[in-house]
N, C-alpha and C positions, 0 to 999 in steps of 0.2 A: 865525782866532780862536785865542786862546791857550788851551792846555789847562788844564782845572781840575786843581789839584794835589791829590793824594790826602792824606788825613789820617793815614794809617798807612803804615808801611814793612813790606813783606812780603819775606822772604828765601826765594826759591824754590830748592829743591835741583836739582842736575843730576847726570848720571851720569858726569861726566868725572873722571878721576883725574890728579893732577899728576905730573909726573916729577921726578926728583931734580934739585936745582939744579946749574947749571954752576959749575965751580970757577974763577971769575974774580974778580979784585980790581978793582972799578970805580974809575975816576978821574973827576973832574969839572973842566971848565974854569971859569975865573972867570965868574960871572954879572954882567951889567951891573946897576948899582944901580937900584932902582925910581925912576921919574920922578914928580915932582909933590909929593914930601914933603921935599925938601931933605936927603936922606940923604947921609951922608959915606961915603967909601970904606972907612973903618974899620968902620962898621956893617955894610956889605955883606960885609966879610971875616969878621966874627963870624957872620953868617948862613951863609956858605959853610962855615965850620969846623963849625958845628952840623950841616949837611947831610952833610958828608963823614964826620964821626965816626959819625953814625947809619948811614951806608951800610956802614961796616965792622963794625957790630955783628953778632951772631950772626943767621943767616938764620932767619926765622920759618917756621912751618908754613903750608901753603896747603891749604885744603879747599874743594871746590866753587868754586874760583876766588876765595875770600875769604881775604885775608891775616890771619893771627892773630899778632899781635906778642907774645903772652904777657902782655899787660897790658891794663887796662881803659881803653884810649885809643881815641878815635874818630878815624878818618882823615877830615878835613874835606872833602876834595875828592870824596868819594864820597856826600855827602849832598845831597838836594834841599833847597831853601829851604822852610821850613814851621814846624814846632813842634819843641820839645825834649822828648824823653822817654827813658826807660830801657827797653831791650829786651833781656831775657835777660842782664842784667849788662853789656851793651855800651852805652855812652853814645852816643846818636844826637842830633845837634844839631837842636833845634827851639825855637821861641820860648818855649813853656811851661817848658822846662828852664831857660832863661835866667831867666825870671821867678821860678821856684821857688827860685833861689839869690840872689834879691834884686837882680837886674840888670834894667834897663829893656829892654823888647822891642826898642827901637831899637838896642841893642848888637848884636843878631843881624844886623840889616840892615847896620850899619857893618862888622861882620866879613865878611859876604858880599861887600860892595863891595871890601874890601881883598884878598879872595881872587881876585876875578874882574874887578873894574872899577877905575875911577879911575886907570888906567895903573900900578897897583901890583903886582898878581899875586903876593901875599905867599907866601913860601916858609918863613918862620920867624917866631918871636915878635918879633924885633927890627923887623919891618916892620909892626907893628900900632899905630903911633903914632896917638894920638887916641882910643883906646878906654880905657874905665875900667881903672885899674891892677889892681884886684882881679879884674876880668873877665879881663884878660890873664894874671894869675897862675893863675887857675882853668884857663884854656886850656892854659897851660904844663904843668900837672899832668895834664890829662885829654884832651888832643887832640894830634894830629900833623898837620903841614901837607904833608908831602912823600910822594908815592907813587913817584917815579922819581928816578933819578940819571943825569945825563948821562955816558955812557961815551966817546963820540966824536962829532964832527961832520965830515961829509965834504961838500965842495962840488964839484958837477959843473961842467963847462965852460960850461953855459948858465945858471948861477946857482942851480940847484936844490940845496937842502941836504938831506942825509940825516942824521938824528939817531939815534944808537944809545943806547938807554936800558937801564940795568940795573935790574931789579926787586928787590924785597926778598928774594926767594928765589934771586937770582943769575942768573935767566934774562934774556935780552936780547930786546928788541923794537926795531923800526925805524919811524920817523916821517919823512915827507917834507914839506918846505916848498917850494912851487912859486910863485915870483914871476911876475907877468905885466905886460907893458908897458902894458896897458890899465887899470892901477890895481887889479886884482883879484889878491890873493894867497891861495893855497889851502894848507891844511894837510891832509895825507893821514894819517889816524890808523889804528892797528892796533886790533883788537878781541880778538885771541887771540895766544898764543905759538905760532907755526906755524899750520897749517890742516889740517883733516881731509877736505877735499873731493877731493883728488887730481886736480884738473883737469890734463890732460896738458900744457897749454901754460904752466902757472904754476910758477915756481921754488919759491915758498913752499909750495904745496899738496903738492909731491912730497917735502918733507923728512920724515924719519922720526926718531923718538926712539930713541937708541942702546940704551936699556934694554930695548927690545922685540926685541932681536936674535933671541933664541930663538924667540919667537912669530913673527917675520918668516920665519925659515927654515921653520918648520912650515907656515905658510900658503902660502909659496911653492910647497911641494910640492903642496898642495891645489890651487893655482892652475893646475897642469898640466891639471886636468880640470874645474875649476869656475870660473865667472866671479867677479869681485871682489865680496866681501861688504862690507856697510856697515862692519862692525867693522874689517875689514882696511884700508879706505880711510881710517880715522881715525888711522892710525899717525903721520901728520904733525902731529897736534895734541898739544901738551904741556899747556896749560891755557887756560881763559878768563881774560881780563883783568877786573879789578874795574872798577866805574864810576869810581872814583878814578884808576886807572891809565889809563883812556881819557881822562877830562877833563884830566888833568895834561899830556897830550901837547899839547893845544891851548893850555893855560896857558903851558907852556914855549915853545912856538912864538912866542906873542905877546911873552913876556918877552925871549927871545933875539934876535928878528929884527924887531920892529916899528920900531925906530929905523933899521934897515938897509934893509928892503924895503917899509916902509909898513904900513898897517893890514892885518891878516889878516882877510879878509872871508868866506871860505868854508871849510867843513869837509867832507871826503869820507871816508866809512868804506870806503876801498879799499886799506888797508894789509894787514898780515898778518892772516889769519883770515877766516872767514865770519861777518859781524856777526850775522845772524839765528840762528846756532848759539849765540849768547851774548845772546839777545834781552833778558833781564831787565836786565842791566847796560848794554846799549846803549840801551834806552829811558830808563833813569835818566840816563845820560850825556847823551843828547840833550836831556832836560828841563833839565839844568843849563846846557848850552851856549846854549839859546835863552832862558833866563830874562831878563826885561827889566831886572832890576837886576844881572845878572851879566855873563857873556861877551856876551850880547845879540846872538847871531847871528840873522839872519832864518831862520825854519824852512825857507824855500825855498832857503836857501843852506847847509843841512846835509843832505847826501845820504848815505843808507845803501844800500850795495850788497849784493846777494845773488845767489847762484848759482841760487836757485829753491827754497828750502824753503817749500813752499806753506802749511802751517798757521801758521808763524811770520810769513810774509808777510801773511796775512790779519790776524793780530793787530797787526802793525805799522801797517797801513793804518787799523785801527780806533782805535788808541791814540795815534798820532803824526801831527802835521801836517808833519813833515819830509819831504823828497823821497825817493823810492825809485828806485834803479837796479837793473835786472835784467840779469845777464850772460847773453845769449842765445847768441851765438856759433855757431849752427847753424840750419838751416832744416828739418831732419828728425831723427827720433828715432835713426836709425842712427848718424849722425855725432855727435849730442849724447851718446848713450849712451857713445860711445868717448872723446870729449874731456872730457866732464863727467859722471862716473858718477852724480851726483845725479839725472840725468834718468831713470835706471832705476827710481827710486821716484816721481818727480814729472815725468812726461813733458810734452812741449810742449803737448798738448791740455789737460791739467789745469792747467798753469802759466798759459797764455794765457787759458783759460776763466775761471780764478779772477780774473785781473786785469781782464778785461772786465766780470765781474759786480761786483767790489768797487769799481771806479772809477765806476760809475753813481751811487753815492751821495756821491762827492767832487767838488764843483764846482770848476771851473777848476784841475784837478789833472792833470798829465801825468807818466806814468812815463818814465824814461830807459832805453832799451835799449842795452846795451853790446855791441858786436860786434867781437871781436878777429879780424882778418883773417889767415888762414893760407893761404899760397900753395898752390893746387891742391886745397885741402880744402873751403873754404867761400866762395870768392871769385868764383865763376863768375857770369855774367849770369843763368843759371837760378836760382842762389841769390838773386840780387837780386830777381827776380820773385816767388819763393816768400816772401821776407821781406816784400814789399809785401802779399801776401795774408794772411800771418800776423798782421800788426799793423793791418790796415785798420780794424778796429772798436774799437781801443784808443787813447785819447788819449795820444800819446807823442812823444818825440823819440828820435832814433837817433844814437849816437856810434860812428863807425867808428874803430877803434883799431889802429894798426900793431903787429904782434907784435914783442915785444922779446926777441931771442935770449938764451939762457943755456946754461950747460954742461949736457950731457945731454939737450937738447931735440932732437926729430926734425924740428921745423917750421922753415919759413922765412917771413919777412915778405912780404906781397903788395907788388908794385911800386907806386910812387906813381901811375904812369899807370893801372894797373888799379883802384886805390882810387878815383881820380877818376872813372873810367868807372862804377864801382859806385855811387858817390855820386850821379852825375848821373842814373842810372836811377831811383834812389829819389826824388830831388827832382822828376823829371819826373812821377812818379805822385802828387805832392802830399805826400810825407813831409817832415817837418822833420828834416834830417840834417846832421851836422857831421863833419868829419875832425879827429881829435885827433893832434897830433904827439907823438912821444916826448920826454919831458923827463927828464934825469938818467940816461940809459941808460949813459953812459960810467963811472958810478960805481955801477952796479947799483941805481939809485934809481927806475927807471921801473916802469910798471905790470907786475906779474907777476914782478918781479925781486928782491923783498925777502926777507931771511932768510939764514941761514947753514946749509948742509947738515950733517946729522949724519954718523955713521959709515956709515949706510946710508940709502937713499932708498926712498920708496914706489915701487911697480912701474910700469913702462910697460905699459899695457893692450894687449890684442890689437888689431892694426891691421886694419880691414876690408880685404878682398882688393882692392877697387877703388882703394885708396889706397897700397898697398904700393910700387908702381912710382914713385909721386910722391915718397914719402919716400926711397926708395933713390936717386933722382936728386939729392937734396939733399946727398948726401955725396960 
């Protein structure tokens, strides 16, 4: 059932502070002309010039993950489809706003379809052919179309594409497009710049902001005697992405690659960041992605992944029909406390108990458990049997994921033979289980490999005594 759309927009504050922008000058490759409107190459060049010139303008301020461009312009890609109104001097696109300026309500729907549907995916005024000329002029004065600028596109040997996007404040995020021979192409989107979870096997989560160097050194001294605090673990997070910055990743993926790889059918929030750490913008972005007149993804084909933030997880299950994936990765608290520090606050009993309770009220809904297999750490047959017990009362599917190595990691991937044995043990007990092969790992585009390290990195946590010899043997 499609969600009822709210009649008002609420901007909820968060406690994250942005870091200073990176000093990089973004470049953009030529975009393919939109299909279905008979556009000429010259019109597409005009569009690209407008995007490029905007990208080199002065960087705006970012507060609470919301980009302030210093003008009363609304960024269209960050708005749900609904009504037009004015909120605190910021123009928010909704139908009443269109009507109040003398335009038919149908103009809002036509605009929406040009942003997200009809194979147009508009990025500038030049691509709004068919709309009322006065309406287009009003949009030119009061609205912006672009949230991202393509910095680079890297293609892996298996056809996976990694897109590097430059944001308005100069920071860079990464998005991955994963084609599949079976006709299913997935775009893996980021929800944050960096990540604050400090999962020990993830390259993104262990990046740190260079401006926190002094703070890092002080806390490192404290770490000699105290376990990692939540504030310290957030050093890898630079800021949340806005809804527009999230949605635009999917729009760009369709615009750049639909001709080349076919229809993009799936979205997974498994790129940079912890999506439920940015739940307000993620919920808004998923609403836009599944809108029947817009990008029109099936809610079951939009999957939001979390490391296990229990309060936000409950909210997501109440407010969204999209799929949920939970990174489990361990069968006991001792191991999960080590490799996923979030478990120190929301342990396995609380996490799995919450899922069991919440899913009782969601019919025909299955959660996806992601299980990254780390050689000698969580891949024993005893772990397989414990995993069966942990999930037996939860409607679920299990993805076994091969660990993707990266610099600074202590872990090794589980062998294919052992992964198959692990899978067979789960399947024999009646679990729905899949093995996921690595995609794009030769270009650092695979699961857990996204991002660029700063001058310093978040710390490696204390290794439990029983695993020290296992890790030493990997060197």
